[in-house]
A tleap script that builds the chain and sets N, CA, C and O, in Angstrom:
source leaprc.protein.ff14SB
mol = sequence {
  NMET SER SER SER ILE LYS LYS PHE GLN VAL
  THR PHE ASP CYS ALA ASP PRO GLU ARG LEU
  ALA ARG PHE TRP CYS GLU VAL LEU GLY TYR
  VAL VAL PRO PRO PRO PRO GLU GLY PHE PRO
  THR TRP ASP ALA TYR ASP ARG SER LEU PRO
  PRO GLU ARG GLN GLY GLN GLY PHE ALA CYS
  SER ASP PRO THR GLY VAL GLY PRO ARG LEU
  TYR PHE GLN ARG VAL PRO GLU GLY LYS VAL
  VAL LYS ASN ARG VAL HIE LEU ASP VAL ARG
  VAL GLY THR GLY LEU VAL GLY ASP GLU ARG
  LEU ALA ALA LEU GLU ALA GLU CYS THR ARG
  LEU VAL ALA LEU GLY ALA VAL ARG GLU ARG
  LEU LEU ARG ALA ASP GLY VAL TYR GLU SER
  CYS ILE VAL MET ARG ASP ILE GLU GLY ASN
  GLU PHE CYS LEU CASP
}
set mol.1.N position { 0.851 -1.197 0.005 }
set mol.1.CA position { 0.009 0.011 -0.004 }
set mol.1.C position { 0.876 1.240 0.007 }
set mol.1.O position { 1.810 1.324 0.805 }
set mol.2.N position { 0.600 2.197 -0.852 }
set mol.2.CA position { 1.409 3.420 -0.909 }
set mol.2.C position { 0.952 4.373 0.209 }
set mol.2.O position { -0.174 4.308 0.701 }
set mol.3.N position { 1.873 5.248 0.578 }
set mol.3.CA position { 1.545 6.209 1.614 }
set mol.3.C position { 0.733 7.348 1.010 }
set mol.3.O position { 0.897 7.684 -0.163 }
set mol.4.N position { -0.139 7.937 1.815 }
set mol.4.CA position { -0.974 9.018 1.320 }
set mol.4.C position { -0.176 10.311 1.387 }
set mol.4.O position { 0.779 10.446 2.152 }
set mol.5.N position { -0.604 11.254 0.559 }
set mol.5.CA position { 0.013 12.593 0.524 }
set mol.5.C position { -0.451 13.374 1.740 }
set mol.5.O position { -1.647 13.421 2.027 }
set mol.6.N position { 0.463 13.977 2.444 }
set mol.6.CA position { 0.104 14.753 3.638 }
set mol.6.C position { 0.139 16.232 3.416 }
set mol.6.O position { -0.617 16.961 4.058 }
set mol.7.N position { 0.997 16.716 2.524 }
set mol.7.CA position { 1.105 18.167 2.288 }
set mol.7.C position { 0.201 18.544 1.096 }
set mol.7.O position { 0.046 17.778 0.145 }
set mol.8.N position { -0.379 19.730 1.178 }
set mol.8.CA position { -1.159 20.231 0.076 }
set mol.8.C position { -1.118 21.730 0.050 }
set mol.8.O position { -0.729 22.358 1.034 }
set mol.9.N position { -1.503 22.306 -1.032 }
set mol.9.CA position { -1.551 23.747 -1.229 }
set mol.9.C position { -2.977 24.141 -1.510 }
set mol.9.O position { -3.678 23.396 -2.195 }
set mol.10.N position { -3.438 25.251 -1.028 }
set mol.10.CA position { -4.767 25.776 -1.317 }
set mol.10.C position { -4.540 26.913 -2.299 }
set mol.10.O position { -3.773 27.835 -2.026 }
set mol.11.N position { -5.220 26.843 -3.458 }
set mol.11.CA position { -5.057 27.828 -4.513 }
set mol.11.C position { -6.307 28.655 -4.662 }
set mol.11.O position { -7.413 28.115 -4.709 }
set mol.12.N position { -6.141 29.986 -4.738 }
set mol.12.CA position { -7.248 30.930 -4.914 }
set mol.12.C position { -7.100 31.571 -6.292 }
set mol.12.O position { -6.014 32.018 -6.659 }
set mol.13.N position { -8.186 31.613 -7.046 }
set mol.13.CA position { -8.275 32.465 -8.224 }
set mol.13.C position { -8.648 33.828 -7.748 }
set mol.13.O position { -9.503 33.981 -6.876 }
set mol.14.N position { -7.987 34.865 -8.337 }
set mol.14.CA position { -8.206 36.243 -7.841 }
set mol.14.C position { -7.777 37.243 -8.885 }
set mol.14.O position { -7.238 36.904 -9.938 }
set mol.15.N position { -8.043 38.505 -8.546 }
set mol.15.CA position { -7.660 39.630 -9.434 }
set mol.15.C position { -6.262 40.161 -9.095 }
set mol.15.O position { -5.511 40.508 -10.006 }
set mol.16.N position { -5.902 40.230 -7.843 }
set mol.16.CA position { -4.654 40.829 -7.405 }
set mol.16.C position { -3.919 39.886 -6.449 }
set mol.16.O position { -4.057 40.013 -5.233 }
set mol.17.N position { -3.146 38.948 -6.982 }
set mol.17.CA position { -2.521 37.923 -6.170 }
set mol.17.C position { -1.729 38.414 -4.983 }
set mol.17.O position { -1.907 37.904 -3.877 }
set mol.18.N position { -0.852 39.397 -5.177 }
set mol.18.CA position { -0.005 39.857 -4.095 }
set mol.18.C position { -0.850 40.503 -2.974 }
set mol.18.O position { -0.643 40.235 -1.791 }
set mol.19.N position { -1.785 41.341 -3.371 }
set mol.19.CA position { -2.641 41.996 -2.327 }
set mol.19.C position { -3.401 40.960 -1.524 }
set mol.19.O position { -3.449 41.050 -0.297 }
set mol.20.N position { -3.993 39.984 -2.181 }
set mol.20.CA position { -4.780 38.973 -1.492 }
set mol.20.C position { -3.872 38.087 -0.632 }
set mol.20.O position { -4.253 37.718 0.479 }
set mol.21.N position { -2.693 37.745 -1.121 }
set mol.21.CA position { -1.755 36.929 -0.317 }
set mol.21.C position { -1.340 37.705 0.934 }
set mol.21.O position { -1.272 37.134 2.023 }
set mol.22.N position { -1.070 38.966 0.788 }
set mol.22.CA position { -0.649 39.741 1.977 }
set mol.22.C position { -1.787 39.905 2.977 }
set mol.22.O position { -1.532 39.952 4.180 }
set mol.23.N position { -3.048 39.994 2.512 }
set mol.23.CA position { -4.189 39.994 3.427 }
set mol.23.C position { -4.217 38.707 4.211 }
set mol.23.O position { -4.348 38.743 5.434 }
set mol.24.N position { -4.099 37.567 3.551 }
set mol.24.CA position { -4.185 36.265 4.224 }
set mol.24.C position { -2.991 36.018 5.132 }
set mol.24.O position { -3.111 35.291 6.118 }
set mol.25.N position { -1.814 36.619 4.813 }
set mol.25.CA position { -0.690 36.577 5.742 }
set mol.25.C position { -1.076 37.203 7.067 }
set mol.25.O position { -0.785 36.664 8.135 }
set mol.26.N position { -1.744 38.361 6.982 }
set mol.26.CA position { -2.195 39.053 8.203 }
set mol.26.C position { -3.248 38.272 8.980 }
set mol.26.O position { -3.232 38.239 10.211 }
set mol.27.N position { -4.168 37.639 8.240 }
set mol.27.CA position { -5.252 36.886 8.886 }
set mol.27.C position { -4.671 35.699 9.625 }
set mol.27.O position { -5.020 35.458 10.781 }
set mol.28.N position { -3.784 34.950 8.970 }
set mol.28.CA position { -3.342 33.654 9.507 }
set mol.28.C position { -1.964 33.687 10.210 }
set mol.28.O position { -1.535 32.675 10.764 }
set mol.29.N position { -1.291 34.811 10.189 }
set mol.29.CA position { 0.070 34.832 10.757 }
set mol.29.C position { 1.033 34.157 9.830 }
set mol.29.O position { 2.073 33.688 10.291 }
set mol.30.N position { 0.749 34.074 8.527 }
set mol.30.CA position { 1.583 33.459 7.517 }
set mol.30.C position { 2.634 34.490 7.099 }
set mol.30.O position { 2.567 35.662 7.471 }
set mol.31.N position { 3.606 34.017 6.316 }
set mol.31.CA position { 4.661 34.867 5.845 }
set mol.31.C position { 4.818 34.681 4.334 }
set mol.31.O position { 4.411 33.661 3.778 }
set mol.32.N position { 5.409 35.674 3.685 }
set mol.32.CA position { 5.776 35.549 2.257 }
set mol.32.C position { 7.100 34.782 2.228 }
set mol.32.O position { 8.062 35.203 2.870 }
set mol.33.N position { 7.168 33.676 1.504 }
set mol.33.CA position { 8.423 32.960 1.442 }
set mol.33.C position { 9.554 33.769 0.785 }
set mol.33.O position { 9.268 34.739 0.083 }
set mol.34.N position { 10.808 33.406 0.987 }
set mol.34.CA position { 11.898 34.150 0.359 }
set mol.34.C position { 11.801 34.049 -1.173 }
set mol.34.O position { 11.306 33.061 -1.714 }
set mol.35.N position { 12.283 35.091 -1.851 }
set mol.35.CA position { 12.249 35.050 -3.328 }
set mol.35.C position { 13.179 33.985 -3.878 }
set mol.35.O position { 14.060 33.518 -3.157 }
set mol.36.N position { 13.014 33.587 -5.124 }
set mol.36.CA position { 13.893 32.559 -5.732 }
set mol.36.C position { 15.364 32.987 -5.625 }
set mol.36.O position { 15.687 34.175 -5.604 }
set mol.37.N position { 16.230 31.991 -5.560 }
set mol.37.CA position { 17.679 32.261 -5.485 }
set mol.37.C position { 18.105 33.168 -6.637 }
set mol.37.O position { 17.681 32.983 -7.778 }
set mol.38.N position { 18.932 34.128 -6.330 }
set mol.38.CA position { 19.436 35.051 -7.308 }
set mol.38.C position { 18.639 36.338 -7.430 }
set mol.38.O position { 18.993 37.218 -8.213 }
set mol.39.N position { 17.566 36.452 -6.661 }
set mol.39.CA position { 16.711 37.602 -6.668 }
set mol.39.C position { 16.585 38.217 -5.237 }
set mol.39.O position { 16.178 37.525 -4.304 }
set mol.40.N position { 16.930 39.497 -5.080 }
set mol.40.CA position { 16.853 40.091 -3.765 }
set mol.40.C position { 15.442 40.246 -3.227 }
set mol.40.O position { 15.221 40.221 -2.016 }
set mol.41.N position { 14.484 40.406 -4.141 }
set mol.41.CA position { 13.056 40.610 -3.732 }
set mol.41.C position { 12.123 39.904 -4.717 }
set mol.41.O position { 12.525 39.535 -5.820 }
set mol.42.N position { 10.863 39.723 -4.290 }
set mol.42.CA position { 9.870 39.153 -5.204 }
set mol.42.C position { 9.606 40.123 -6.361 }
set mol.42.O position { 9.336 39.689 -7.481 }
set mol.43.N position { 9.683 41.415 -6.100 }
set mol.43.CA position { 9.457 42.407 -7.161 }
set mol.43.C position { 10.551 42.280 -8.227 }
set mol.43.O position { 10.264 42.379 -9.420 }
set mol.44.N position { 11.780 42.066 -7.813 }
set mol.44.CA position { 12.869 41.875 -8.782 }
set mol.44.C position { 12.640 40.615 -9.594 }
set mol.44.O position { 12.867 40.616 -10.804 }
set mol.45.N position { 12.202 39.558 -8.967 }
set mol.45.CA position { 11.892 38.309 -9.684 }
set mol.45.C position { 10.759 38.578 -10.681 }
set mol.45.O position { 10.863 38.213 -11.852 }
set mol.46.N position { 9.697 39.204 -10.225 }
set mol.46.CA position { 8.521 39.493 -11.082 }
set mol.46.C position { 8.937 40.294 -12.319 }
set mol.46.O position { 8.489 39.998 -13.427 }
set mol.47.N position { 9.775 41.286 -12.141 }
set mol.47.CA position { 10.238 42.106 -13.261 }
set mol.47.C position { 11.067 41.294 -14.255 }
set mol.47.O position { 11.161 41.686 -15.418 }
set mol.48.N position { 11.670 40.180 -13.843 }
set mol.48.CA position { 12.438 39.363 -14.747 }
set mol.48.C position { 11.573 38.490 -15.653 }
set mol.48.O position { 12.071 37.912 -16.618 }
set mol.49.N position { 10.306 38.396 -15.351 }
set mol.49.CA position { 9.420 37.550 -16.119 }
set mol.49.C position { 8.916 38.257 -17.366 }
set mol.49.O position { 8.915 39.487 -17.430 }
set mol.50.N position { 8.486 37.483 -18.357 }
set mol.50.CA position { 7.863 38.139 -19.529 }
set mol.50.C position { 6.658 38.984 -19.062 }
set mol.50.O position { 6.016 38.640 -18.070 }
set mol.51.N position { 6.365 40.034 -19.737 }
set mol.51.CA position { 5.274 40.936 -19.298 }
set mol.51.C position { 3.935 40.225 -19.042 }
set mol.51.O position { 3.210 40.567 -18.108 }
set mol.52.N position { 3.620 39.234 -19.883 }
set mol.52.CA position { 2.318 38.579 -19.719 }
set mol.52.C position { 2.269 37.656 -18.447 }
set mol.52.O position { 1.195 37.226 -18.028 }
set mol.53.N position { 3.467 37.369 -17.852 }
set mol.53.CA position { 3.472 36.525 -16.669 }
set mol.53.C position { 3.700 37.341 -15.377 }
set mol.53.O position { 3.617 36.796 -14.276 }
set mol.54.N position { 3.986 38.641 -15.521 }
set mol.54.CA position { 4.239 39.486 -14.330 }
set mol.54.C position { 2.936 39.646 -13.549 }
set mol.54.O position { 1.872 39.903 -14.113 }
set mol.55.N position { 3.058 39.486 -12.231 }
set mol.55.CA position { 1.874 39.636 -11.362 }
set mol.55.C position { 0.906 38.493 -11.399 }
set mol.55.O position { -0.190 38.602 -10.850 }
set mol.56.N position { 1.283 37.357 -12.051 }
set mol.56.CA position { 0.385 36.247 -12.224 }
set mol.56.C position { 0.093 35.482 -10.965 }
set mol.56.O position { -0.994 34.926 -10.810 }
set mol.57.N position { 1.076 35.444 -10.037 }
set mol.57.CA position { 0.819 34.647 -8.806 }
set mol.57.C position { 1.656 35.159 -7.637 }
set mol.57.O position { 2.628 35.898 -7.794 }
set mol.58.N position { 1.219 34.720 -6.453 }
set mol.58.CA position { 1.923 35.112 -5.234 }
set mol.58.C position { 1.521 34.091 -4.176 }
set mol.58.O position { 0.388 33.609 -4.167 }
set mol.59.N position { 2.450 33.766 -3.291 }
set mol.59.CA position { 2.186 32.738 -2.295 }
set mol.59.C position { 2.450 33.238 -0.871 }
set mol.59.O position { 3.128 34.244 -0.665 }
set mol.60.N position { 1.909 32.523 0.084 }
set mol.60.CA position { 2.286 32.746 1.455 }
set mol.60.C position { 2.290 31.385 2.160 }
set mol.60.O position { 1.636 30.443 1.711 }
set mol.61.N position { 3.018 31.293 3.244 }
set mol.61.CA position { 3.171 29.998 3.909 }
set mol.61.C position { 3.189 30.161 5.417 }
set mol.61.O position { 3.463 31.231 5.960 }
set mol.62.N position { 2.884 29.053 6.062 }
set mol.62.CA position { 2.897 28.981 7.528 }
set mol.62.C position { 4.413 28.969 7.984 }
set mol.62.O position { 5.157 28.066 7.603 }
set mol.63.N position { 4.833 29.936 8.765 }
set mol.63.CA position { 6.254 29.968 9.180 }
set mol.63.C position { 6.667 28.736 9.953 }
set mol.63.O position { 7.857 28.429 10.019 }
set mol.64.N position { 5.714 28.014 10.548 }
set mol.64.CA position { 6.045 26.805 11.287 }
set mol.64.C position { 6.150 25.594 10.377 }
set mol.64.O position { 6.663 24.552 10.786 }
set mol.65.N position { 5.659 25.722 9.118 }
set mol.65.CA position { 5.695 24.601 8.211 }
set mol.65.C position { 4.545 23.606 8.395 }
set mol.65.O position { 4.477 22.596 7.695 }
set mol.66.N position { 3.663 23.889 9.317 }
set mol.66.CA position { 2.594 22.941 9.631 }
set mol.66.C position { 1.394 23.136 8.692 }
set mol.66.O position { 0.893 22.159 8.136 }
set mol.67.N position { 0.937 24.346 8.509 }
set mol.67.CA position { -0.242 24.633 7.698 }
set mol.67.C position { 0.088 24.591 6.209 }
set mol.67.O position { 1.256 24.655 5.826 }
set mol.68.N position { -0.940 24.485 5.375 }
set mol.68.CA position { -0.723 24.430 3.931 }
set mol.68.C position { -0.250 25.768 3.365 }
set mol.68.O position { -0.573 26.834 3.890 }
set mol.69.N position { 0.506 25.688 2.305 }
set mol.69.CA position { 0.901 26.877 1.561 }
set mol.69.C position { -0.357 27.397 0.829 }
set mol.69.O position { -1.178 26.606 0.364 }
set mol.70.N position { -0.492 28.699 0.734 }
set mol.70.CA position { -1.591 29.321 0.008 }
set mol.70.C position { -0.990 29.946 -1.243 }
set mol.70.O position { 0.021 30.646 -1.177 }
set mol.71.N position { -1.621 29.687 -2.382 }
set mol.71.CA position { -1.151 30.251 -3.623 }
set mol.71.C position { -2.303 31.042 -4.259 }
set mol.71.O position { -3.442 30.574 -4.281 }
set mol.72.N position { -2.011 32.207 -4.761 }
set mol.72.CA position { -3.005 33.119 -5.340 }
set mol.72.C position { -2.638 33.334 -6.801 }
set mol.72.O position { -1.537 33.794 -7.103 }
set mol.73.N position { -3.548 33.005 -7.708 }
set mol.73.CA position { -3.260 33.128 -9.124 }
set mol.73.C position { -4.265 34.048 -9.766 }
set mol.73.O position { -5.464 33.958 -9.500 }
set mol.74.N position { -3.768 34.956 -10.631 }
set mol.74.CA position { -4.616 35.924 -11.281 }
set mol.74.C position { -5.414 35.206 -12.399 }
set mol.74.O position { -4.861 34.432 -13.180 }
set mol.75.N position { -6.678 35.482 -12.441 }
set mol.75.CA position { -7.573 34.986 -13.504 }
set mol.75.C position { -8.323 36.183 -14.063 }
set mol.75.O position { -8.501 37.181 -13.364 }
set mol.76.N position { -8.760 36.101 -15.300 }
set mol.76.CA position { -9.422 37.277 -15.905 }
set mol.76.C position { -10.847 37.511 -15.425 }
set mol.76.O position { -11.318 38.649 -15.417 }
set mol.77.N position { -11.537 36.449 -15.027 }
set mol.77.CA position { -12.919 36.622 -14.582 }
set mol.77.C position { -13.009 36.919 -13.083 }
set mol.77.O position { -12.168 36.488 -12.294 }
set mol.78.N position { -14.037 37.657 -12.720 }
set mol.78.CA position { -14.244 37.959 -11.311 }
set mol.78.C position { -15.068 36.852 -10.648 }
set mol.78.O position { -15.585 35.952 -11.309 }
set mol.79.N position { -15.168 36.949 -9.340 }
set mol.79.CA position { -15.958 35.992 -8.559 }
set mol.79.C position { -17.450 36.235 -8.861 }
set mol.79.O position { -17.905 37.379 -8.842 }
set mol.80.N position { -18.196 35.180 -9.134 }
set mol.80.CA position { -19.592 35.330 -9.551 }
set mol.80.C position { -20.530 34.639 -8.559 }
set mol.80.O position { -21.571 35.196 -8.210 }
set mol.81.N position { -20.182 33.453 -8.109 }
set mol.81.CA position { -21.101 32.661 -7.247 }
set mol.81.C position { -20.355 32.301 -5.946 }
set mol.81.O position { -19.166 32.577 -5.785 }
set mol.82.N position { -21.094 31.687 -5.048 }
set mol.82.CA position { -20.560 31.214 -3.752 }
set mol.82.C position { -19.380 30.257 -3.984 }
set mol.82.O position { -19.392 29.428 -4.895 }
set mol.83.N position { -18.351 30.406 -3.114 }
set mol.83.CA position { -17.233 29.464 -3.172 }
set mol.83.C position { -17.727 28.043 -2.938 }
set mol.83.O position { -18.646 27.822 -2.150 }
set mol.84.N position { -17.116 27.081 -3.625 }
set mol.84.CA position { -17.418 25.684 -3.344 }
set mol.84.C position { -16.534 25.170 -2.224 }
set mol.84.O position { -16.863 24.172 -1.583 }
set mol.85.N position { -15.398 25.850 -1.977 }
set mol.85.CA position { -14.484 25.516 -0.886 }
set mol.85.C position { -14.167 26.823 -0.179 }
set mol.85.O position { -13.973 27.856 -0.820 }
set mol.86.N position { -14.117 26.773 1.140 }
set mol.86.CA position { -13.713 28.010 1.870 }
set mol.86.C position { -12.891 27.605 3.072 }
set mol.86.O position { -12.925 26.459 3.518 }
set mol.87.N position { -12.145 28.583 3.589 }
set mol.87.CA position { -11.324 28.380 4.810 }
set mol.87.C position { -12.172 28.679 6.028 }
set mol.87.O position { -12.960 29.624 6.041 }
set mol.88.N position { -11.996 27.854 7.056 }
set mol.88.CA position { -12.506 28.109 8.390 }
set mol.88.C position { -11.319 28.534 9.217 }
set mol.88.O position { -10.408 27.736 9.435 }
set mol.89.N position { -11.302 29.772 9.686 }
set mol.89.CA position { -10.215 30.286 10.514 }
set mol.89.C position { -10.576 29.960 11.943 }
set mol.89.O position { -11.515 30.537 12.492 }
set mol.90.N position { -9.845 29.041 12.558 }
set mol.90.CA position { -10.195 28.464 13.826 }
set mol.90.C position { -9.732 29.327 15.007 }
set mol.90.O position { -8.664 29.093 15.574 }
set mol.91.N position { -10.523 30.299 15.362 }
set mol.91.CA position { -10.171 31.206 16.509 }
set mol.91.C position { -10.909 30.864 17.776 }
set mol.91.O position { -10.535 31.331 18.852 }
set mol.92.N position { -11.979 30.039 17.675 }
set mol.92.CA position { -12.779 29.750 18.865 }
set mol.92.C position { -12.688 28.329 19.330 }
set mol.92.O position { -13.526 27.885 20.115 }
set mol.93.N position { -11.674 27.581 18.862 }
set mol.93.CA position { -11.542 26.176 19.192 }
set mol.93.C position { -11.517 25.955 20.682 }
set mol.93.O position { -10.708 26.558 21.387 }
set mol.94.N position { -12.405 25.088 21.178 }
set mol.94.CA position { -12.452 24.806 22.613 }
set mol.94.C position { -13.260 25.765 23.421 }
set mol.94.O position { -13.506 25.517 24.601 }
set mol.95.N position { -13.691 26.871 22.824 }
set mol.95.CA position { -14.460 27.853 23.574 }
set mol.95.C position { -15.946 27.658 23.262 }
set mol.95.O position { -16.316 27.226 22.170 }
set mol.96.N position { -16.798 27.990 24.260 }
set mol.96.CA position { -18.250 27.902 24.065 }
set mol.96.C position { -18.939 29.141 24.621 }
set mol.96.O position { -18.339 29.904 25.379 }
set mol.97.N position { -20.185 29.336 24.247 }
set mol.97.CA position { -21.014 30.414 24.763 }
set mol.97.C position { -20.413 31.768 24.567 }
set mol.97.O position { -19.827 32.067 23.526 }
set mol.98.N position { -20.569 32.620 25.620 }
set mol.98.CA position { -20.119 33.997 25.536 }
set mol.98.C position { -18.627 34.119 25.285 }
set mol.98.O position { -18.191 35.027 24.577 }
set mol.99.N position { -17.811 33.187 25.873 }
set mol.99.CA position { -16.384 33.246 25.678 }
set mol.99.C position { -16.018 33.031 24.203 }
set mol.99.O position { -15.144 33.709 23.663 }
set mol.100.N position { -16.698 32.083 23.570 }
set mol.100.CA position { -16.464 31.862 22.132 }
set mol.100.C position { -16.904 33.086 21.330 }
set mol.100.O position { -16.156 33.547 20.468 }
set mol.101.N position { -18.088 33.620 21.588 }
set mol.101.CA position { -18.577 34.776 20.853 }
set mol.101.C position { -17.621 35.978 20.998 }
set mol.101.O position { -17.411 36.719 20.038 }
set mol.102.N position { -17.063 36.162 22.154 }
set mol.102.CA position { -16.139 37.266 22.402 }
set mol.102.C position { -14.871 37.051 21.554 }
set mol.102.O position { -14.358 38.010 20.977 }
set mol.103.N position { -14.372 35.851 21.470 }
set mol.103.CA position { -13.151 35.576 20.661 }
set mol.103.C position { -13.459 35.786 19.199 }
set mol.103.O position { -12.653 36.381 18.483 }
set mol.104.N position { -14.609 35.313 18.730 }
set mol.104.CA position { -15.012 35.492 17.325 }
set mol.104.C position { -15.167 36.984 16.984 }
set mol.104.O position { -14.664 37.442 15.959 }
set mol.105.N position { -15.863 37.735 17.846 }
set mol.105.CA position { -16.075 39.154 17.620 }
set mol.105.C position { -14.767 39.941 17.618 }
set mol.105.O position { -14.585 40.848 16.805 }
set mol.106.N position { -13.868 39.599 18.519 }
set mol.106.CA position { -12.562 40.283 18.556 }
set mol.106.C position { -11.781 40.068 17.251 }
set mol.106.O position { -11.215 41.008 16.692 }
set mol.107.N position { -11.763 38.808 16.774 }
set mol.107.CA position { -11.049 38.521 15.528 }
set mol.107.C position { -11.769 39.162 14.360 }
set mol.107.O position { -11.111 39.639 13.436 }
set mol.108.N position { -13.089 39.194 14.362 }
set mol.108.CA position { -13.858 39.830 13.325 }
set mol.108.C position { -13.496 41.330 13.208 }
set mol.108.O position { -13.291 41.851 12.112 }
set mol.109.N position { -13.427 41.974 14.325 }
set mol.109.CA position { -13.092 43.379 14.365 }
set mol.109.C position { -11.704 43.612 13.784 }
set mol.109.O position { -11.507 44.565 13.030 }
set mol.110.N position { -10.731 42.753 14.124 }
set mol.110.CA position { -9.397 42.886 13.591 }
set mol.110.C position { -9.376 42.709 12.057 }
set mol.110.O position { -8.715 43.460 11.340 }
set mol.111.N position { -10.116 41.700 11.581 }
set mol.111.CA position { -10.113 41.431 10.122 }
set mol.111.C position { -10.866 42.456 9.332 }
set mol.111.O position { -10.487 42.751 8.199 }
set mol.112.N position { -11.942 43.024 9.894 }
set mol.112.CA position { -12.646 44.107 9.212 }
set mol.112.C position { -11.721 45.315 9.015 }
set mol.112.O position { -11.792 46.003 7.997 }
set mol.113.N position { -10.852 45.560 10.006 }
set mol.113.CA position { -9.887 46.636 9.881 }
set mol.113.C position { -8.870 46.361 8.737 }
set mol.113.O position { -8.280 47.288 8.182 }
set mol.114.N position { -8.693 45.113 8.417 }
set mol.114.CA position { -7.818 44.746 7.284 }
set mol.114.C position { -8.507 44.772 5.924 }
set mol.114.O position { -7.849 44.639 4.892 }
set mol.115.N position { -9.817 44.942 5.919 }
set mol.115.CA position { -10.584 45.018 4.687 }
set mol.115.C position { -11.577 43.893 4.494 }
set mol.115.O position { -12.286 43.869 3.488 }
set mol.116.N position { -11.650 42.961 5.430 }
set mol.116.CA position { -12.646 41.906 5.343 }
set mol.116.C position { -14.030 42.472 5.569 }
set mol.116.O position { -14.175 43.576 6.094 }
set mol.117.N position { -15.050 41.724 5.175 }
set mol.117.CA position { -16.431 42.157 5.349 }
set mol.117.C position { -17.170 41.085 6.177 }
set mol.117.O position { -17.128 39.890 5.881 }
set mol.118.N position { -17.838 41.572 7.214 }
set mol.118.CA position { -18.660 40.645 8.030 }
set mol.118.C position { -19.987 40.426 7.295 }
set mol.118.O position { -20.665 41.371 6.890 }
set mol.119.N position { -20.325 39.152 7.143 }
set mol.119.CA position { -21.620 38.832 6.525 }
set mol.119.C position { -22.689 38.601 7.540 }
set mol.119.O position { -23.716 39.279 7.530 }
set mol.120.N position { -22.461 37.611 8.460 }
set mol.120.CA position { -23.473 37.320 9.444 }
set mol.120.C position { -22.931 36.399 10.527 }
set mol.120.O position { -21.989 35.638 10.304 }
set mol.121.N position { -23.531 36.480 11.680 }
set mol.121.CA position { -23.238 35.606 12.810 }
set mol.121.C position { -24.187 34.460 12.780 }
set mol.121.O position { -25.400 34.661 12.736 }
set mol.122.N position { -23.660 33.231 12.803 }
set mol.122.CA position { -24.494 32.051 12.939 }
set mol.122.C position { -24.353 31.580 14.390 }
set mol.122.O position { -23.297 31.099 14.801 }
set mol.123.N position { -25.440 31.728 15.155 }
set mol.123.CA position { -25.384 31.351 16.559 }
set mol.123.C position { -25.464 29.891 16.817 }
set mol.123.O position { -26.058 29.151 16.033 }
set mol.124.N position { -24.859 29.436 17.937 }
set mol.124.CA position { -24.884 28.033 18.314 }
set mol.124.C position { -26.340 27.552 18.334 }
set mol.124.O position { -27.244 28.265 18.772 }
set mol.125.N position { -26.537 26.321 17.846 }
set mol.125.CA position { -27.903 25.814 17.734 }
set mol.125.C position { -28.095 24.494 18.477 }
set mol.125.O position { -29.109 23.825 18.275 }
set mol.126.N position { -27.160 24.108 19.321 }
set mol.126.CA position { -27.262 22.832 20.026 }
set mol.126.C position { -26.527 21.723 19.312 }
set mol.126.O position { -26.210 20.704 19.926 }
set mol.127.N position { -26.243 21.894 18.013 }
set mol.127.CA position { -25.433 20.927 17.265 }
set mol.127.C position { -24.110 21.565 16.896 }
set mol.127.O position { -23.049 20.981 17.118 }
set mol.128.N position { -24.171 22.773 16.329 }
set mol.128.CA position { -22.967 23.488 15.907 }
set mol.128.C position { -22.703 24.686 16.848 }
set mol.128.O position { -23.633 25.312 17.358 }
set mol.129.N position { -21.435 24.975 17.052 }
set mol.129.CA position { -21.068 26.153 17.805 }
set mol.129.C position { -21.203 27.407 16.909 }
set mol.129.O position { -21.288 27.296 15.686 }
set mol.130.N position { -21.220 28.566 17.522 }
set mol.130.CA position { -21.333 29.827 16.792 }
set mol.130.C position { -20.149 30.005 15.845 }
set mol.130.O position { -19.048 29.529 16.124 }
set mol.131.N position { -20.377 30.682 14.738 }
set mol.131.CA position { -19.335 31.099 13.813 }
set mol.131.C position { -19.771 32.392 13.128 }
set mol.131.O position { -20.953 32.737 13.134 }
set mol.132.N position { -18.805 33.107 12.534 }
set mol.132.CA position { -19.090 34.358 11.777 }
set mol.132.C position { -18.696 34.083 10.326 }
set mol.132.O position { -17.570 33.676 10.038 }
set mol.133.N position { -19.651 34.316 9.415 }
set mol.133.CA position { -19.382 34.197 7.993 }
set mol.133.C position { -18.854 35.574 7.536 }
set mol.133.O position { -19.448 36.616 7.815 }
set mol.134.N position { -17.713 35.530 6.825 }
set mol.134.CA position { -17.082 36.784 6.355 }
set mol.134.C position { -16.687 36.631 4.899 }
set mol.134.O position { -16.813 35.561 4.303 }
set mol.135.N position { -16.198 37.750 4.337 }
set mol.135.CA position { -15.630 37.783 2.966 }
set mol.135.C position { -14.285 38.453 3.046 }
set mol.135.O position { -14.093 39.414 3.790 }
set mol.136.N position { -13.346 37.930 2.263 }
set mol.136.CA position { -12.027 38.551 2.210 }
set mol.136.C position { -12.056 39.757 1.301 }
set mol.136.O position { -13.128 40.139 0.831 }
set mol.137.N position { -10.928 40.363 1.038 }
set mol.137.CA position { -10.874 41.616 0.288 }
set mol.137.C position { -11.280 41.511 -1.175 }
set mol.137.O position { -11.469 42.525 -1.847 }
set mol.138.N position { -11.413 40.283 -1.667 }
set mol.138.CA position { -11.909 40.091 -3.066 }
set mol.138.C position { -13.255 39.395 -3.083 }
set mol.138.O position { -13.708 38.965 -4.143 }
set mol.139.N position { -13.927 39.269 -1.901 }
set mol.139.CA position { -15.280 38.744 -1.813 }
set mol.139.C position { -15.389 37.259 -1.588 }
set mol.139.O position { -16.491 36.710 -1.595 }
set mol.140.N position { -14.225 36.573 -1.381 }
set mol.140.CA position { -14.309 35.106 -1.122 }
set mol.140.C position { -14.794 34.865 0.295 }
set mol.140.O position { -14.341 35.512 1.239 }
set mol.141.N position { -15.734 33.913 0.436 }
set mol.141.CA position { -16.314 33.620 1.743 }
set mol.141.C position { -15.282 32.837 2.575 }
set mol.141.O position { -14.510 32.036 2.046 }
set mol.142.N position { -15.296 33.093 3.877 }
set mol.142.CA position { -14.588 32.294 4.861 }
set mol.142.C position { -15.327 32.414 6.166 }
set mol.142.O position { -16.169 33.299 6.315 }
set mol.143.N position { -15.041 31.561 7.107 }
set mol.143.CA position { -15.706 31.576 8.387 }
set mol.143.C position { -14.716 31.746 9.502 }
set mol.143.O position { -13.608 31.214 9.441 }
set mol.144.N position { -15.104 32.487 10.531 }
set mol.144.CA position { -14.387 32.506 11.807 }
set mol.144.C position { -15.102 31.469 12.626 }
set mol.144.O position { -16.294 31.582 12.909 }
set mol.145.N position { -14.363 30.470 12.996 }
set mol.145.CA position { -14.958 29.278 13.638 }
set mol.145.C position { -14.305 29.037 14.982 }
set mol.145.O position { -14.661 28.088 15.679 }
savepdb mol mol.pdb
quit
């Protein structure tokens, strides 16, 4: 039996890869990886590409190496419908009731200041704990969970 793959990357289609990657760095505590060898900055690397490939993609990664790499690729079309996949940002793990709501609201306030949009609070219903549905700076849905 072969071993299963453990590492994966989450890829986002978007209009402005670097801007969206830097937003998610702030949300998740991720970092921009070092530029390719021989380039002092990502900007220098980007300028070395053919014009049609400049600004095409940007990545961010978990500095601990535990979480998945996020890759953002420019596409010509805008977001039209609900995401089929979204990130749950786990800020309330292990918390319940008012303590959980306070943690979710505090993180929501921080992310709104970064440009995220609060959609709605889904209150605990006896089966699921409370979460806040949000949108990132390009309108992609995610949840504070």
